N, C-alpha and C positions, 0 to 999 in steps of 0.2 A: 567502325561506321556509326553514324549518329543514331540510326534507328535501334542498333542492337546495344548501344550504350543506354538509350532511354529505357529499352525494355528491361534491362538488368537493374537500373536504378528504380524503376515502377515495382518490380518484383521484390526489391529489397524494402521499399517503404510500405508496402501493403500490410505486412504482419504488424509493423509499428502502428498504422493507423487503426488496424483492428483492436490492438492493445489500448491505445489511447481512447478509443471510443468506449472501451470496457472500464477504464479507469474513471471517465467522466461519468458513468453510470452510478458509481458508487460514491464518489466525492461530492456529487452535487445534491445527494439525497440522504441527510444524516439519519441513521435509524434511531427509532424511539429505544429508550431504555427502562427497564423496570427497576433499575437500582435506585436506592435513596441515598442521600448523603450521609455517609458513614461517619461514626464517631472516631474511627481510626482508618482514614481512607487508604494509607499505605498498606495496611493489613488486609483490607478488603480487596484492594487493587491486586495483590499477590495471589488471591484466590481466584479472581476473575481470569488472571494470566495462566495459572496452572490449567484450569479447564479449556481455555482457548489453544494453548499449545498442544495439548492432548488431542483436541479435535482436529487441528491442523495436520498433525502427524498421521492421524487415521485417514483423513481426507486425501491428502498428497499420496500416501503409500498406496491406497486402494485404487486410485486412478492411474497409477504408475505401473500397475500390473499387466495390462494388455501389451502384447509383444509386438515388436516390428512397427509398421506403419500406423497400426491402431493406436499404438503409444503416443505418436506424434500428434495425433487428433484430440487426445485428451489434455494437451498443454495449455490451451486457453480456457478450456472448462475448469481446470485445475486452478488457475490463476484467479478466475472469476469466483470460485467458491472460496478461496483463500482470502481474497479481498473482502467478501461478504462477511466472513468470519471475523476478519481484523477490524472492519469498520464497526460491527457490533461491539468488539472488545474496546475499541476506543471509546465509543459512545458510553459504555458502561463504566469505564475508568473516569471518564470526564463526570458522569454522574455521580459516582460515589465520592468525588471530591467537590461536589456542588457546582460544577462548571458547565453544565449542559448548555446553559444560554451562551457560552463562550466557544461552543463548537460549530465552526463553519467550514465552507470548503477549503479555506487556507489552512486552518488548523489541521483538518483531516488529511490534506495532501502532504503537510509537513510531517505528522505523524506516521503516515504509511511509507513514505518514500525518502525521508531524510537519511536513512542508512544506504538507500539504493543509489541515490544521486544527489548528494549534500549541495552541489553547486547549483542544481536546477531549482531547489526549493529555498535557497539562501536568501532571496528577497521577500519571502512571504513571512517569515518569523525569525527575529533576531533577539539574541539576549542582550539586555542592557542592565549591567549590574545584577540585581536579583529578580529582575522583571523581564518577561518575554514581550515583545512589542510586535503585533500581528499587522501586517501591511495588506489591506484589502487590494485585490487585484481586479482588472476588468477582465471581461470573458475571453477577449482575444488573448490576454496575458496568460491566463489560466490555460487556455488551448495550447499556447506555445510551451509553457512549462510542462504539461502533461505530455505532449509530442516527444520532448527531450527525454523525459522518464521512459516513454515507451520504446524509443531508440535504444536506449541503455539496456532495458529488459530483453528486447528481440535479439540483441547481440548475445547476452548471457544465455538465452534459450537455446541457441544453436548449439552449445556445449551439452547442455542438459538433455536436448533432443536426442543426441547420440547414444545416451544411457538407455533410452527406450528399448533399443535392441537387445538389451540384456535385462529381462523382466525383474528378477529378483534383486540385482544390483541397483537397477534403476528405482525400484520401490524403496529401498533402503535409503538411497541417495535423497530421493525426493522427500522422504519423511523427515530425514535430518535438516534438510535445507528449509522445509517448511516450519520446523521448530525454531530453528535460528531466525529465520526472517519474522515470525510472529513475535519472538521474545524481543527482537530489536524494536519493532513497532511498539510494543508494550513499554519497554524503557524510555523512548521518546515521549510517549503519551503521559507516563507517570511523571516525569521531569516537567514536562509542560504544564500539567494541570495541578501540580503540587505548588509551583510558584504563581505570583501575581501576574495576570495577563493584561496588558493594555492594547487597545485597539486603536490604529491610526484612522480615525473617521473622517480625515480631511481627504484621503485618497478617493478617486472616482471609482465607482464600483460597477458601473454600467459598461 
């Protein structure tokens, strides 16, 4: 029945739309960093990453402790806290490399989600030789990219949500995933800000 099919589709898209809105909240507003350009940015970046991964594990693990349906309710807040921590980490890594001015929404999206959905962010940043070329995207293009990422994440969360019914196992798993996810974001950011970044200024940004 058409009505029933539409209802299922709407239910399936709603979590993705909420996730997409949460992503846009963070990539559109780059956090300030207290980090200064470091004499050894690679070494300083590793210190930043160790601190961020520890915080990610503690945050995800504690939010995964509520059992049953309460655990499901912590999924989006957990993601929001994780992205807040990761965007700050990316900003700090950019700052210690002296690349704060080169950190915009495209670079932030690339750092946060390259390991999550490589195809979705492929048109934002590309490696050309030893340089990274950043392609500025319009707001509709950014929205479309973010929705693709959100759909990918919502599918993954279905599996993670089941573990919320087993509190201790869920907490351990969530902590391990948060560590892995944050470490992947860090590796992308370090790689990006270590090399020269060119921005394609001819692309329309509105």
